[in-house]
N, C-alpha and C positions, 0 to 999 in steps of 0.2 A: 617594743611590747613584750610582754610574757606570753608563755605558751598556753596560758590560762584566759586571756583576753577573746570575747567574742568579736567576730566580724558584726557589722549591720545586720546581715541578713539570720545568722544564727543568734543574735541577740532578739530579733523579730519573731523567730520561730520559739525560743525559749519563754517570752514573755507571751505569747498565744499559749503555750503547753501550761502555764501557770494558770493563767485566765481561764481556760477552757477546766482544768483539775479544779479550780474552785467553784466553778458553776456546774459541772457534770460529775464529779467525782469519778471520772472514768478518762484514761486517754482517749484521744481524738483517732480516727482513721487518718492515714497517710494522704489522701484525695481531701480530708476537712483542713489539713494542714497546707497542703499546696492551693487550695481555693483561698482560707482565709489571708494567707501570706503574699497570693498573686504570683507563685513561682509556676512556670510553664511547664516543668517536667518532673514526672515522680522520682526518677533519679537523682534531681537535685535537692530534693527533699529528703532522701535517705543518707546522700553524702552530708547534708548538714546534721542529719540525727548522728551520723557515725562522728560527727567531729565535736558534738556536743558532748557525747557518751565518752570519747576520748580525753575533753577536757574535764570530766568528772562533774557534769551538770545534769545529766540523765542517764537510766538504765535501762536496755532494752532485752527482750526476749527474741531472738531472731524466728521469723516464719511464723510471729504469733501477732492478730490482731489485738489492737488495744492494749499493748504490754510495755508502754513507756512509762517509767516510773520518775518522779523528781526527785534528785538528790539533795540532801541539806547541804546549804552553800552558806558561807560566814556573811558573802557580801550578796544581799539581796536584792539590791538595786540595779537591775541591768538596763543601762540605756540602749536605745535601738539605734 
């Protein structure tokens, strides 16, 4: 498995982000991600977002609400 492959949970969050952006035209709050993806802890959401950023799927501004941006990807089909 290459470094840019997503785990099941990362793919779930990424797909939620894509869907949320298409409906709302802004990024969700961390609590919205946590609730939608049934994640127990705030820290776990942050860890998954850090991994998505490191793998080149998103870009964030630290300590800013609604600061997640999706980055252009060649492979747009991400299976959860």
